[in-house]
N, C-alpha and C positions, 0 to 999 in steps of 0.2 A: 601531543606525545606519543610514543606508540603507533603512529599512521603510518601503516609503511610508504615507502618513496616509489609514486607512480612515474614509468618510466615514458609512457605512451599514451597519447590520450582517450579518455572514454567516453562517452554519449553525454557526459556533461560536462567535465573537465578537459583543460589542458592539462598535459604529460609535462613533465620536470625535462626531457629534451627540447619539446616545443617553447615554454617558458624561456626555457635559458637563449636558445635562439633569437627569439624575439628580443630577449632585454638585450643580448651581445648586439644586433644589429641597430636596435634604437640608440645605445649608448655611442659606439663606432660610428652613427651617421651624423650624431648631434656634434661629435666632437671633432667630424673632421670639417663641420660645418664651422664651428666655432675657428679651428686650424685654418679653415680657408679664408675666412675673415681676416681673422691678424696678420696669414701671408701679407695679405692685399697692400697691409701697412707697413712692411717691413721696407727697410732702406739696407742700401746695400753692406753699409758698416756695422748693420746690427749684428749680433751673434746668431739667430735665429736664421738670417736670412739665408742660410745653404740649409741648414737643418731639417728646420720645420718643411718645407717641400718635400724633402726626402721621405718623414715621419709622414705627411699627407700621403703620398703616393704609395709609400707601404700599406699605411693602414685600411686606403682605397684597394688596393691586390687583395686584401686579405679579408677585408669586407664583400669583394665581390666572392670570393672561395666559399664563406658561409653564407649567403645568397642562395650561391647553386643550391649545398647541402641543404639549406632551411627549402628551398623549393622541393626537392627531391623526398625531406623527410615528411612536409607537407603533402605531398602524393601516396608514399610511403604509408603517411600514418593519419586516416582519415579524421578531420575538421570534426571536435562536438557539436551537436547539434544546437541550432540557432534556440535560444530561452522562447519559451511560447511565449512573454509578453513582448517581444519586439514584432511591433508591425512589419508590414509587408514593406512599410517605404523604408523602413529601419534596415532591415535585412540586405533591403537593393542598395542601400548606402554603404552601407557596411561593405560587399563582395565590390561596388565598385569602388571605393576606397583604399581599399587590399591591391586590387587590381593595380590602380592607379600608381599606390605605392612601388610595387617591386616593379613598375614599367618606369615610374621615375629616377629609382636607384640607379637600374642597371644602366639605361640612359645617361643619367650623370658619370658613372663609372668609367664607359664608352667614350664619353667625352674629354672625359679626365686622362683617359690613356690615349686620345687623338692628341692632346694639349704634350701631354709626357712624352711621347715618343715622335714628334713632329721631324723632329732633328735627325732620327733613325738611329737613337738610343737606346737601348733597351732599360728599361725599368727596373730597378735595382731593390729586393726587397731586405731592407734589413739584413743583405749579403748570406742569406741563407741559397735564394733563387736570384734569377733574371728571367722578365717576360718581355718578349721580343719584341720588339718594332716590327710590324707586319704592312704597316701602311701610314706612308711619308712620304713626304715632301710635295704634298698637294700645295696650292695657294694661299697662302696665310691660313695655314691647317692650323698653327697654335693659335691666333687669334681669333678667330671661327670659332674653334671650339672652346675656348675661352668664355665666351661670349653665352656661351649655346650653355656650357658647365655651370657660368654663374645665375642664369635662371632655374636651369636644372635644379639647382642646387637651394634656389629660394623657394621653387616651386614644391620639392622636396618638405623641407622643413616645415613651410606654410599647413602643406596637405598633413604632413604629420601633427601639428599643433593642432587642428580642425579635428585628428582621431584622439588625440590626447582631451581635448575639451568634450569631444563624446564619451569617451568614455568616465569622466570625473560626472557629469551629465548621467547617464545611468548609474553610476554608483552613490551620488549624493541625491538627486531628482527622482529619478525612478525608483532608486532602494532596489534593483537588481544586482544579479553577482556576474553581470559581464565583466567586469575589471576585474571584481576577486578570479573569477577562470584564468585571466592572464596576469595576475600573482600567482598563481599555480595555491591558492588558498580556498579555493571552493569545495565544498564537500563533493566526495567522488561520486 
């Protein structure tokens, strides 16, 4: 109580904007993964058969926009310094993991786009706007992109799980502020 909200990162902690974007992307990613798995088991007569893919596509497009904003914010608002308690290996693993998560997410979104637009139709985003089909009609585009999308989704969620386990290890085993910083609870 009485602590002011810090919007931007400091040398020791993440600001509210970075924290909110991190958790928004995390929740959207897990949600899209769960919806994607659910969709693969639906039958034609299921009431969600047409609605769930539209939800998945719309959230996927919005996640893409959020990821672009997050990257821009990361560039404009320098990250806090790594904790002094982290080894060189932990710092390197953290950097590689973050780059890999970004690459996997963007690749999964791109492959989802290729599935959705293979027939030349745009992606409707909740009736607000449409994303046009720009690359379509390639041989077996939807099938090939679908297999790639699934593999990327599995890789993304697996790496995200490792990321979570590493944060929990830092919090409960090492007793450092890694997790607290991304929860916005670390001392400024």
